[in-house]
C-alpha positions in Angstrom: -19.4 -6.2 10.0 -18.5 -3.5 7.6 -15.2 -3.7 5.8 -12.8 -0.8 5.3 -10.3 0.4 2.7 -6.8 0.8 3.9 -6.4 3.8 6.2 -3.2 5.1 4.7 -2.5 6.2 1.1 0.3 4.7 -1.0 2.3 7.9 -0.6 2.2 7.9 3.2 5.6 7.5 4.9 6.3 6.2 8.3 9.3 7.3 10.4 11.7 5.3 8.2 10.8 7.5 5.2 9.5 4.6 3.1 6.3 5.2 1.2 3.6 2.5 1.2 4.7 0.9 4.5 1.8 2.4 6.5 -0.6 1.2 3.9 0.9 -2.3 3.8 0.6 -2.4 7.6 -3.1 -1.2 7.6 -4.1 -3.6 4.8 -2.5 -6.6 6.6 -4.2 -5.8 9.9 -7.6 -5.2 8.3 -7.2 -8.5 6.4 -6.2 -10.4 9.6 -9.2 -9.1 11.4 -11.6 -9.8 8.5 -12.2 -6.1 7.9 -10.4 -5.4 4.6 -12.7 -4.2 1.9 -13.3 -6.4 -1.1 -10.9 -5.8 -3.9 -7.9 -5.1 -1.7 -5.3 -7.7 -0.9 -2.1 -8.2 0.9 1.1 -9.1 -1.0 0.5 -6.7 -3.8 3.2 -5.4 -6.1 3.9 -2.4 -3.9 4.1 -4.6 -0.7 6.6 -6.8 -2.6 8.5 -3.8 -3.9 9.1 -2.4 -0.4 10.0 -5.7 1.2 12.2 -7.1 -1.5 13.9 -3.7 -1.8 14.8 -4.0 1.8 16.0 -7.6 1.4 13.0 -9.0 3.4 10.9 -11.9 2.2 7.4 -10.2 1.5 5.5 -13.3 2.8 7.5 -13.3 6.0 6.4 -9.6 6.6 2.8 -10.4 5.8 2.9 -13.4 8.1 4.4 -11.3 10.9 1.8 -8.6 10.5 -1.2 -10.9 10.3 -0.1 -13.1 13.2 1.2 -10.5 15.6 -1.0 -7.5 14.7 1.8 -5.1 15.8 1.4 -1.3 16.2 2.8 0.6 13.3 5.9 1.6 15.3 6.5 -2.0 16.3 6.3 -3.0 12.6 9.0 -0.5 11.8 11.1 -1.8 14.6 10.7 -5.3 13.2 11.8 -4.1 9.8 14.9 -2.4 11.2 15.8 -5.5 13.1 15.5 -7.6 9.9 17.8 -5.2 8.0 20.5 -4.9 10.6 19.4 -1.6 12.3 19.6 0.9 9.5 18.5 1.5 5.9 20.7 3.4 3.5 19.1 6.7 2.2 19.8 5.4 -1.4 17.7 2.3 -0.7 14.8 4.4 0.6 15.0 6.7 -2.4 15.1 3.8 -4.9 12.1 2.1 -3.3 10.1 5.3 -3.1 10.8 6.2 -6.7 9.9 2.7 -7.9 6.5 3.0 -6.2 5.7 6.7 -6.8 6.8 6.6 -10.5 5.1 3.3 -11.4 2.6 3.5 -14.2 0.1 1.0 -15.5 0.0 -0.3 -19.0 -2.3 1.7 -21.3 -5.2 -0.8 -21.3 -5.3 -1.1 -17.5 -4.8 2.6 -17.1 -7.9 3.3 -19.3 -9.9 0.8 -17.3 -8.9 2.3 -14.0 -9.6 5.8 -15.2 -13.0 4.8 -16.5 -13.8 3.0 -13.2 -12.9 6.1 -11.3 -14.9 8.4 -13.6 -11.9 10.4 -14.7 -12.2 12.2 -18.0 -10.6 10.8 -21.1 -7.1 12.1 -21.3 -6.8 12.6 -17.6 -3.3 13.5 -16.6 -3.5 11.1 -13.6 -1.3 8.2 -14.7 0.8 7.1 -11.7 -0.5 3.9 -10.1 -0.1 5.2 -6.6 -2.2 8.3 -7.3 -4.9 6.1 -9.0 -5.0 3.8 -6.0 -5.4 6.8 -3.7 -8.3 8.1 -5.8 -9.8 4.6 -5.7 -9.6 4.6 -1.9 -11.7 7.7 -1.9 -14.3 6.1 -4.2 -14.4 3.0 -2.0 -14.7 5.1 1.2 -17.6 7.1 -0.3 -19.3 3.9 -1.4 -18.9 2.5 2.2 -20.5 5.5 3.7 -23.4 5.9 1.2 -24.3 2.2 0.5 -26.8 0.6 2.9 
């Protein structure tokens, strides 16, 4: 069986307006069905950032996703139920900024840029953007490697 990178980029938002939630959902379902590509994992920094920012235990969310395999809409409904039915716009904004503004330390950044084949001094520094570019590399590898 071939494995897949997550279907959603870090910056993707669901109907709640939270970035990364569609990616978290897709990674967890791929993992639960044995189809998540090597190098990807659930419970990463961004998964924890979203869930703890909402006041939800990240492991509880992963356990829900991997045991129930809900649709994306059902996952958002579960999140809303866990937080009492609504999420303050300020909370959404803070979580989104934390994820979209996150940068790697210099050494890790250089390694990531090198692995992606980005030129020295590349302006791409945000972790979310680098992960999205890595998804494209992994997707290409999946399609072109026998």
